[in-house]
N, C-alpha and C positions, 0 to 999 in steps of 0.2 A: 504494500500500500504506500501511497505518497500523497502529499498535499500540493494543490496548485490552484491558481486563481485565473478566472476568465471572465469575459463580459459577453452577455447575450443581448442582442438588439433586435427584437421582433417589431414588425409593423403590420397592422391589420386594417383592412377596409371592409366595412359591412354594409349591406343594403337590405333594408326591411321591405318585404313585399306585403306583409300584413302584420297584425299583432302576434301571430303565431309562427310565421315563416320568414326566414332570412337566409341569405347566402353571403359568403365572405371569401376574401382572398388575403393571403399573408405571405410575407417574406421575412426571413430571419438570418442573422449573421452571428456566429459565435467564435470566440477566440479560445485558445488553450495554451498550456505551457507558460503560465503567468503572463499571458497576452503577447507572447513572442511569436506565436504562430496562429494561423486560422484553423479552427476546429471543424467547422462546417458552414455551409449555406443551404437554405431551404426555401422552396417555393411550394405553396399549397393552396387548395381550394376546399370549401366545405359548405355545408348547409345544415340548418337546425330547424326543428319543428316542435312547438309547444303542445304536448299531448294533453296535459292537464295544467291547472294553475300552478302546480308544484312540481311537475315532471316535464323534462325536455329531452328530446332525442336529437342526436346529430351524427353526421357521417362526413368523411372527407378523404382526400388524397394528398400526399406530399411527395415531392421529389427531393431527395437529400443527397448532397455531395459532401462526403466526409473525408478529411485529410488524415491519413494514417502516418504517424511520425516514424522516423528512421528506426529500424530494429536490426538486431544481430540474430541470425539463425543458429540452430543447434550446432551446425558445422562451422560456425564462425564467419559465415558470409554476411554481407551487408545489403539490406534492402532499404533504399532511400525513401524519403517521403513520397507518398503517392495518393491520388484521389480515388476514393471508393464510392461510386454512385449506387444508390439504392432507391427502391420504390416502396412507399408505405401507404396502406389503406387502413381506416379505422371506423368504428361505430361506437357510440357512447349513449348512456342514459344518465341523466343528472337529476337528482331529487333535491328539493330545497324546503326548509322549514324555518319559520321565523318565530323567535321568542323575544318580545320587546324590540329593542333596536339591534339585536343580533340575528343574522340570518345564517343558518347552518346548511351545509350542502354535502352531498355524497355523490361522487361520480365514479361509475364503472365503465372503463373503456377497453374494448378489445382491439388490438392492432396487429396487422400482419405486415412484416417487412421482408422484402426480397433484395439481397445483395447481389449485384451483377458480377458474373465471373470475368476475370481479366488476368493478363500476364503483366508482371511488373519487373523492372530492371533489377539485376542483382550483381554485386561485385565481391571479389575476394578482398581480404584485408590488405593485400599488396597492390590493389587497384586493378587487378585482372578482371576482365569481363566474364561473367558466368552465364549459364543458361537461365533465361527468365524464370522467375518464380510464378507458379500458377496459383492465383488466389481463387479458390473455387466458389461457385455460387452458394448462397446460404439463405434458407428460409427460416424465419423466426416468428412464432406466435407469442403474444404477451398480453397479460391483463394488468391494466394500470388502475389501481384503486386510490382515490383521493378524497380526503375529508377536509373540509375547509369552513371558515367562518368569516363573515364581513360585519363590520360595525358601522351602522348608520348614524352619522353625526348630525343628521337633519339638515340644518341650514348651511352647513359647511360643504365646500366643494371636495373635501377630502373624504375618502372611504378606506379606512385601514382594513387589512385582511391578513389572514394567516392560513396555511394549509400544510398537510403532510400527505405525501404520495408514495405508494409502494409499487414497484415494478416486479411482476412475477412472470418468469419465462415458462409459459405453458408447454412449449415444445421441448423443454428440458426438465421434466419432472417438477414443475412449479417452483424452480429455484428462484430466490430473490436476487435480482440483478442490482437493484439500487433502491435506496430510500432517499426521498427528497423533501426537505423542509423549506418553506417559503414564508417570508414576512415582508409586508410592504404596504403601499397605499396607492389608490387611484386618485387622480386629480381631474375633475370634470370642468372644462372650460365653458362648455355650453351643452345643449342636448345632443349635439352630433360629434363633438370632439373631446377626447380625454387622453391623458398620459398616465402611464403606470410605472412606478419605480419600486424595485423589490430586491431583497437579498436572498440568494438561494444557496443552501448548503446540501451537498450530495454525499452520501455514504455509498460508495460503489464497490461492488464485488467484481474485481478486475478480471476474474475468470470468464465473465460474460460481457465485458465491455466491448 
């Protein structure tokens, strides 16, 4: 295990077609290795529908291009940084319950991710060119369970929130890949525009990273 710092910068645009149905588009950029390298960039589309006053369903697709950092193979060869594209589809159900000025939520999301097979360059420690390393295609099914709470400050444009999310790898005996804790606040400029700032702490099982 190791500690590192990164910055996540997501941007989302949403269009409401009714009080129950909306569609959205998003783009995200993440850094890694204490902000020394790009971790990934993502483009996605999605839609949500309000089934009941307290229950919402949503689904979507994301294209993710993740940068894998340099690694040394078991034979001592070097694989340099390379980009690993993947496709992801998801469906979710989110339930909400309000107590006073606090709104509690529980989201269950199933996601399927396909990593594309590719060949990547490989060198020996002496700089000699080796046969390319084959990174095989990989499919992964996961369940992401998240519980959260928002605090309604009424007349304030700020809405503080906190959440905890657990990633279970269904395709690998329900092993826990990571736990994610988030605390932050939304700031609403008007009915259509808002910004969100948060701190994210992740406890990652690197065997499944």
